[in-house]
Phi, psi and omega in degrees: 000132178254127173238127182268156178280154176290147179294144177260005173285116185306332181286345180250008184269147174250126178259144174206156176266132178273136186295147176272351175254179183305156181292135184296159182286111181253022187297322182301319181289317184289332186299343179281350181271116179270159179068207181255149174221146185279165176295152176235132181292123174260328184212123179212084181298158178291142177289156177269146169277150165274161180298321180301308181295326181293315176299324181275004179053048188277126174235110182195185187234134169259130175254130179234150172261144179224160170246112177274123181277175180291351175264356176093000184267133177282129178231167177051051182281127180223141180284125177257322174221110189255173184242337187083193181060022180081004183277343175294313180291327174297319178301312178301312184299317185286319177301332175298336182268347179293152178229132182246151157283130188294157172296147185239146170228113181052044175081002181244132179296141175223163175274149182210141171268130178214168172258140179226156177255132167253117195262128174254116175236144176299138187103353178284000000 
């Protein structure tokens, strides 16, 4: 599964306020979704480069495994394929900020383990 980063170009950003209380119950909307559906990324800020990686002009991908909970929060983030130069830690840190629509099974949120790619490109 490939997940691209949200643009850091301010003209292409959509802003929204994240609730400070628990995410509201969306089960009435989700109940119309039959079968299984995968998590959908709702918010994924660009990762930061380390100075070492920027100097080396590294453009590559870190693959991490995550458990997306019923609340859409990524937990148990582990590096599956790293790059070194501090980028593995940056990937884990940024995925902690991602927000997902949780995976659904017959309209009910479930937890699911999946792999995601954090793409490092010059210009991030």
